[in-house]
N, C-alpha and C positions, 0 to 999 in steps of 0.2 A: 575460536571466535567466528561468528557469522560475518561474512563480508557484505556490508550494505552498499558498497560503492559501485555495484553493478547497475548501470542505468536501466537494464532490461528488467529489473525487479520492480520498476514503477509501472503499475498496471494502467490500462486506458482510463479507468475511473479515478485514478489518483491515489490508489492504495499503494503503500510501500510494502510489497510482498516480503521484503527482507525483515520486516518487523511483525509479520503475521504469524499467528500460532500454527497454522497449517504448514507454513514454510519452516518454522523453527523446530517443530517436533521431530523426533527421530523415527517414530513408527508412522507409516503411511505418509511420508513427507511429500508435500506439494512442491513441485519445481518452480512455482511462480506462474502468474497468468500469461506471460508472454512466451514461455518455453513450449515448444511444439513436441508433444509426446503422444504416443498412441494410447497409453493407459492412464489418461487423465482422470482425476477424481470426478465424482458425480457433480459436486457443487461447481467445480471449475468448468466442466464440459457443458453444464446447463446454464451457466451465467449469461443472463440476457444482455448485460452491458458489454461483457467481453465479446459476445457473439453478435453484437448489434449490427444490423444490416447497414445502417448509415456509416459506421466506422469501416466496415468491409468495403462498401461501394466507393467511399471517398479515399480509401487507403490511408486513413487517419491513424495517428498513433495515440491520440488522446481525445477524450470526449469534448474538450473545448473547441475542437475543430468542426463540430457539428452545428448545423443551423438551429437545431432544437436545444442546444445547450443552455442551461441545464434541463434535461428532460425529466419527466415524472419519475422514472426509475432511479435516476441519479439523485434526485431530491429525496426520495424515500430512503435510499441507502445512506445518504449524507445525514439525514435526520437520525437514523438508527445509530450510526457511528458517533455522531456528536453526543447523543443521549447516553449511550452505553460505554463508549470508549474515549470520549473527549477528544475526538479527531474529526476533522471535516474533509471529506473528499473534494468538495467544491473549493474550499480554501486551498487545498493542496494543488488542485488543477489551476486555480488562478495564480498561485505562486509560481508554478512551472511556466505558465504562459508569460508572466511578468519578469522573472529573474533567470529563466532557463533551467534546463534539466540538470546541468552540472552543479550549479549553485544550490538548487533544491536538494539534490542528493547529499551534497556536503553538509547542508543544514540539517538534514535528517540524521546523518551519522552523528553529528554533535548532539542533537536533540534527544536521540534514542540511546545514547551511551550510558551505561551504568556508572554511577559516580564511584562505586567501590572497586570494580575490576575492569571497566571499559567494555564489558560485553554488551549485547543487545537486549534492551528491555522490550518485551512483547507488548504490542499495542492492545491485545485482547485480555491479557491477565495481569499485566504490570509486573511480571516476574523476569528477572535477568536470566538469560539462557545459560550464562557461564557459572555464576555463583549461586543461582537458584534462590536468591534472596528476594523478598517481596519489596520491590522498589516502585511503589505506586508512581506511575508516570506523571510528571509535572511538565506542562507545556512551557517551554522557555521562549522568550522573545528573541528574535534575531537581531 
């Protein structure tokens, strides 16, 4: 089972890397946005949000610390994820800011757990990583 309880799996943009297809797959597995590795994937190394100068200059952990929050790039990413995957980066970031990272991660664990086996349901394809059943993700209220 994939362990989602690692706080370092929450990226600066609010993505839960622990529920990301690139992190969950076995071949060419991404280590998550915050992991420092030399052989980073192209998409991860070129990510304009992860490599944002504002985040780097301010030593910020999350985009909500920026004066330009939410910026054009984050709004675009958020729109794409809301449309395709029924998840909002901006909502995630606002929740982290409001309730704290620990409670957010605990909520994510509960929200993304497969009802059949307890495995992690991928945000991108709605499939449980453990039982490989199609468990179309349904957003649960907290």
